N, CA and C of each residue as an Amber inpcrd file, in Angstrom:
protein
   306
  15.1970000 -31.6300000  -4.6500000  16.0010000 -31.6910000  -5.8650000
  15.8010000 -30.4200000  -6.6720000  16.8710000 -29.8860000  -7.2010000
  16.8110000 -28.6530000  -7.9650000  16.2010000 -28.9100000  -9.3300000
  15.2780000 -28.0530000  -9.7070000  14.6630000 -28.0980000 -11.0250000
  15.0430000 -26.8250000 -11.7660000  14.6280000 -26.7340000 -13.0130000
  14.9190000 -25.5220000 -13.7760000  14.2490000 -24.3040000 -13.1670000
  13.0230000 -24.4780000 -12.6890000  12.3030000 -23.3680000 -12.0720000
  12.4570000 -23.4580000 -10.5600000  12.6460000 -22.3100000  -9.9140000
  12.7470000 -22.3470000  -8.4510000  11.4100000 -22.7180000  -7.8170000
  11.4860000 -23.3500000  -6.6610000  10.2790000 -23.7100000  -5.9230000
   9.6920000 -22.4540000  -5.2940000   8.3860000 -22.2480000  -5.4840000
   7.7220000 -21.0700000  -4.9320000   7.4860000 -21.2730000  -3.4440000
   7.7770000 -20.2170000  -2.6760000   7.7170000 -20.2860000  -1.2220000
   6.8040000 -19.1880000  -0.6790000   5.9620000 -19.5570000   0.2680000
   5.1700000 -18.6190000   1.0480000   5.8230000 -18.5830000   2.4280000
   6.4130000 -17.4530000   2.7910000   7.2000000 -17.3740000   4.0190000
   6.3430000 -16.9150000   5.1930000   6.3260000 -17.7080000   6.2590000
   5.6600000 -17.3050000   7.4990000   6.4380000 -16.1300000   8.0780000
   5.7530000 -15.0030000   8.2800000   6.4090000 -13.7440000   8.6220000
   5.9210000 -13.2310000   9.9700000   6.8530000 -13.0070000  10.8930000
   6.4850000 -12.4660000  12.2000000   6.8240000 -10.9870000  12.3160000
   7.5510000 -10.4720000  11.3470000   7.9490000  -9.0720000  11.3880000
   9.2470000  -8.8350000  12.1350000   9.8350000  -9.8970000  12.6690000
  11.0750000  -9.7680000  13.4430000  12.3240000 -10.0710000  12.6360000
  13.4570000  -9.9790000  13.3070000  14.7400000 -10.1690000  12.6140000
  14.9480000 -11.6000000  12.1310000  14.3890000 -12.5960000  12.8300000
  14.5400000 -13.9740000  12.3660000  13.8160000 -14.1910000  11.0380000
  12.6550000 -13.5570000  10.8800000  11.9430000 -13.6450000   9.6080000
  12.7500000 -12.9970000   8.4900000  13.3540000 -11.8670000   8.7960000
  14.1700000 -11.1710000   7.7940000  15.3690000 -12.0170000   7.3920000
  15.9890000 -12.6650000   8.3720000  17.1230000 -13.5380000   8.0740000
  16.6790000 -14.7110000   7.1950000  15.5270000 -15.2960000   7.5140000
  15.0190000 -16.4040000   6.6970000  14.7610000 -15.9420000   5.2670000
  14.1810000 -14.7620000   5.1130000  13.9330000 -14.2220000   3.7780000
  15.2480000 -14.0010000   3.0380000  16.2230000 -13.4510000   3.7180000
  17.5300000 -13.2180000   3.1090000  18.1390000 -14.5290000   2.5880000
  18.0710000 -15.5770000   3.4080000  18.6210000 -16.8830000   3.0170000
  17.8690000 -17.4320000   1.8070000  16.5360000 -17.3230000   1.8290000
  15.7470000 -17.8250000   0.7030000  16.0450000 -17.0520000  -0.5760000
  16.1540000 -15.7450000  -0.4700000  16.4030000 -14.9340000  -1.6650000
  17.8010000 -15.1500000  -2.2380000  18.7200000 -15.5880000  -1.4100000
  20.0810000 -15.8470000  -1.8850000  20.2210000 -17.2190000  -2.5420000
  19.2050000 -18.0580000  -2.3930000  19.2510000 -19.4250000  -2.9140000
  18.4310000 -19.5200000  -4.2020000  19.0580000 -19.8380000  -5.3270000
  18.3290000 -19.8940000  -6.6000000  17.2970000 -21.0220000  -6.6820000
  17.2850000 -21.9030000  -5.7060000  16.3190000 -23.0020000  -5.7000000
  14.9290000 -22.5400000  -5.2740000  14.8370000 -21.3280000  -4.6950000
  13.5760000 -20.8530000  -4.1320000  13.2090000 -19.4690000  -4.6420000
  11.9030000 -19.2360000  -4.7380000  11.3620000 -17.9180000  -5.0710000
  10.2960000 -17.5870000  -4.0240000  10.5490000 -16.6010000  -3.2000000
   9.5710000 -16.1930000  -2.2000000   8.4950000 -15.3820000  -2.9070000
   7.2460000 -15.8790000  -2.8630000   6.1550000 -15.2330000  -3.6000000
   5.2780000 -14.3530000  -2.7240000   5.3190000 -14.5510000  -1.4040000
   4.5020000 -13.7330000  -0.5070000   4.9210000 -13.9690000   0.9390000
   4.5130000 -13.0360000   1.7820000   4.6960000 -13.1620000   3.2230000
   3.3440000 -13.5360000   3.8300000   3.3700000 -14.3960000   4.8360000
   2.1410000 -14.8420000   5.4980000   2.2540000 -14.5900000   6.9870000
   1.2350000 -13.9750000   7.5740000   1.2360000 -13.7250000   9.0070000
  -0.1820000 -13.8010000   9.5520000  -0.2870000 -13.7580000  10.8690000
  -1.5950000 -13.6910000  11.5200000  -1.6690000 -12.3920000  12.3090000
  -2.8410000 -11.7820000  12.2740000  -3.0810000 -10.5520000  13.0150000
  -4.1670000 -10.7860000  14.0500000  -3.9550000 -10.2510000  15.2400000
  -4.9890000 -10.3130000  16.2680000  -6.0360000  -9.2550000  15.9280000
  -7.2770000  -9.6720000  15.7680000  -8.3380000  -8.7540000  15.3540000
  -8.4960000  -7.5790000  16.3250000  -8.4370000  -7.8540000  17.5960000
  -8.6860000  -6.8210000  18.5940000  -7.6350000  -5.7140000  18.5840000
  -6.4060000  -6.0540000  18.2140000  -5.3100000  -5.0890000  18.3050000
  -4.7140000  -4.7120000  16.9620000  -5.0380000  -5.4850000  15.9090000
  -4.4640000  -5.2920000  14.5730000  -2.9410000  -5.2870000  14.6400000
  -2.4290000  -6.2750000  15.3520000  -0.9860000  -6.4770000  15.4750000
  -0.6620000  -7.9270000  15.1440000   0.5880000  -8.1530000  14.7150000
   1.0350000  -9.5190000  14.4610000   0.9790000 -10.2820000  15.7800000
   0.4080000 -11.4550000  15.7360000   0.1900000 -12.2470000  16.9410000
   1.4740000 -12.5710000  17.6930000   2.5710000 -12.7900000  16.9980000
   3.7980000 -13.2600000  17.6460000   4.5810000 -12.1680000  18.3600000
   4.7370000 -11.0070000  17.7130000   5.6050000  -9.9690000  18.2670000
   4.8840000  -8.6640000  18.5910000   3.6260000  -8.5820000  18.2590000
   2.9060000  -7.3420000  18.5260000   3.2200000  -6.2180000  17.5490000
   3.8110000  -6.5470000  16.4060000   4.1190000  -5.5380000  15.3950000
   2.8030000  -5.0160000  14.8180000   2.6740000  -3.7000000  14.7390000
   1.4440000  -3.0850000  14.2330000   1.2170000  -3.4180000  12.7570000
  -0.0550000  -3.4960000  12.3910000  -0.4260000  -3.8330000  11.0140000
   0.1830000  -2.8520000  10.0100000   0.1990000  -1.5820000  10.3360000
   0.7570000  -0.5810000   9.4140000   2.2400000  -0.8350000   9.1540000
   2.9900000  -1.1810000  10.2000000   4.4090000  -1.4850000  10.0230000
   4.5800000  -2.7490000   9.1800000   3.7400000  -3.7410000   9.4040000
   3.7640000  -4.9660000   8.6040000   3.5650000  -4.6370000   7.1280000
   2.5870000  -3.7840000   6.8440000   2.3280000  -3.3850000   5.4590000
   3.5270000  -2.6510000   4.8630000   4.1640000  -1.8000000   5.6610000
   5.3530000  -1.0850000   5.1940000   6.5140000  -2.0440000   4.9270000
   6.6730000  -3.0580000   5.8030000   7.7220000  -4.0510000   5.5890000
   7.5110000  -4.7630000   4.2530000   6.2970000  -5.2490000   4.0230000
   6.0010000  -5.9760000   2.7840000   6.2140000  -5.0930000   1.5590000
   5.7520000  -3.8510000   1.6330000   5.9180000  -2.9290000   0.5020000
   7.3980000  -2.6610000   0.2270000   8.1650000  -2.4420000   1.2790000
   9.5990000  -2.1850000   1.1240000  10.3070000  -3.3880000   0.5180000
   9.8790000  -4.5860000   0.9120000  10.4920000  -5.8140000   0.4010000
   9.9820000  -6.1730000  -0.9930000   8.9100000  -5.5070000  -1.4300000
   8.3480000  -5.7780000  -2.7520000   7.6400000  -7.1240000  -2.8340000
   7.0760000  -7.5520000  -1.7070000   6.3840000  -8.8460000  -1.6720000
   4.9290000  -8.6560000  -1.2740000   4.0370000  -9.4510000  -1.8590000
   2.6410000  -9.4060000  -1.4350000   2.5110000  -9.8910000   0.0050000
   1.4960000  -9.4170000   0.6730000   1.2370000  -9.7870000   2.0580000
  -0.0810000 -10.5440000   2.1560000  -0.0250000 -11.7160000   2.7470000
  -1.2200000 -12.5110000   3.0180000  -1.3420000 -12.6160000   4.5290000
  -2.5600000 -12.4960000   5.0340000  -2.7080000 -12.6250000   6.4780000
  -4.0330000 -13.2730000   6.8560000  -4.0370000 -13.7770000   8.0570000
  -5.2100000 -14.3910000   8.6450000  -5.4970000 -13.6200000   9.9290000
  -6.7590000 -13.4540000  10.2450000  -7.1640000 -12.7260000  11.4420000
  -7.5090000 -13.7400000  12.5390000  -6.9390000 -13.5320000  13.7200000
  -7.2600000 -14.3940000  14.8590000  -7.9960000 -13.5620000  15.9040000
  -8.6550000 -14.2480000  16.7970000  -9.4210000 -13.6000000  17.8560000
  -8.8710000 -14.0720000  19.1910000  -8.6380000 -13.1490000  20.1090000
  -8.0260000 -13.5240000  21.3820000  -8.9020000 -14.4680000  22.1950000
 -10.2250000 -14.4360000  21.9840000 -11.1170000 -15.2770000  22.7640000
 -11.3460000 -16.6480000  22.1320000 -10.7250000 -16.8790000  20.9930000
 -10.9080000 -18.1410000  20.2730000  -9.5720000 -18.8850000  20.2760000
  -9.5840000 -20.2280000  20.3770000  -8.3240000 -20.9840000  20.3890000
  -7.4430000 -20.6720000  19.1820000  -6.1340000 -20.7910000  19.3790000
  -5.1500000 -20.4830000  18.3380000  -5.4260000 -21.2570000  17.0560000
  -5.8520000 -22.5030000  17.1680000  -6.0980000 -23.3140000  15.9770000
  -7.2120000 -22.7620000  15.0940000  -7.9840000 -21.8150000  15.5890000
  -9.0890000 -21.2750000  14.7960000  -8.5860000 -20.5720000  13.5380000
  -7.3890000 -20.0340000  13.5620000  -6.8460000 -19.3540000  12.3950000
  -6.2690000 -20.2950000  11.3590000  -6.1700000 -21.5650000  11.7080000
  -5.5730000 -22.5390000  10.7930000  -6.3490000 -22.6310000   9.4750000
  -7.6720000 -22.5670000   9.5290000  -8.4750000 -22.6500000   8.3050000
  -8.1870000 -21.4690000   7.3930000  -8.0400000 -20.2580000   7.9640000
  -7.7140000 -19.0800000   7.1610000  -6.3620000 -19.2390000   6.4860000
  -5.3790000 -19.7160000   7.2310000  -4.0350000 -19.9070000   6.6850000
  -4.0630000 -20.9520000   5.5810000  -4.7920000 -22.0330000   5.8090000
  -4.9230000 -23.0740000   4.7870000  -5.5440000 -22.4970000   3.5220000
  -6.5530000 -21.6410000   3.6690000  -7.1960000 -21.0130000   2.5120000
  -6.2090000 -20.1270000   1.7520000  -5.4020000 -19.3690000   2.4680000
  -4.3930000 -18.5240000   1.8180000  -3.4300000 -19.3850000   1.0210000
  -2.9760000 -20.4660000   1.6140000  -2.0360000 -21.3650000   0.9290000
  -2.6740000 -21.9410000  -0.3180000  -3.9230000 -22.3690000  -0.2230000
  -4.6170000 -22.9400000  -1.3870000  -4.7990000 -21.8940000  -2.4820000
  -5.0920000 -20.6450000  -2.1150000  -5.3090000 -19.5800000  -3.0950000
  -4.0250000 -19.1170000  -3.7660000  -2.8940000 -19.3250000  -3.1100000
  -1.6180000 -18.8670000  -3.6420000  -1.1020000 -19.7820000  -4.7470000
  -1.5750000 -20.9970000  -4.7880000  -1.1480000 -21.9340000  -5.8160000
  -0.1130000 -22.8990000  -5.2990000   0.5680000 -23.6010000  -6.2060000
   1.5420000 -24.6050000  -5.7920000   2.7750000 -23.9470000  -5.1740000
   2.8220000 -23.9990000  -3.8680000   3.9160000 -23.3690000  -3.1390000
   4.3580000 -24.2570000  -2.0020000   5.4770000 -23.9090000  -1.4470000
   5.9950000 -24.5990000  -0.2840000   5.9690000 -23.6280000   0.8890000
   5.0310000 -23.7840000   1.8310000   5.0300000 -22.8660000   2.9740000
   6.2720000 -23.0660000   3.8130000   6.9280000 -21.9900000   4.2060000
   8.1400000 -22.0640000   5.0130000   7.9810000 -21.1650000   6.2170000
   8.3640000 -21.6680000   7.3690000   8.3550000 -20.8620000   8.5850000
   9.5820000 -21.2000000   9.4170000   9.8890000 -20.3260000  10.3620000
  11.0260000 -20.5880000  11.2400000  10.5680000 -20.6050000  12.6670000
């Protein structure tokens, strides 16, 4: 339901075109305010886990979009769920938000 204030959104960001499209849709809708981008980086490679986008490019994307960047570090030798606690911590630290991913 629409309220006077837009719902704050933390967007799951892979660095790819689908993430950009999701951001575009959210920014065009007055019901939502995207407050930050959230991604996971593989510690060994410093790349986004999903697409292999380098950390430096990720930082440039966030800066160009004017959005803060939140990330969690994963380890290739540890199960994928190991990063869930980091992501949960980021969400808790960001405040009352609605995490969105595609």
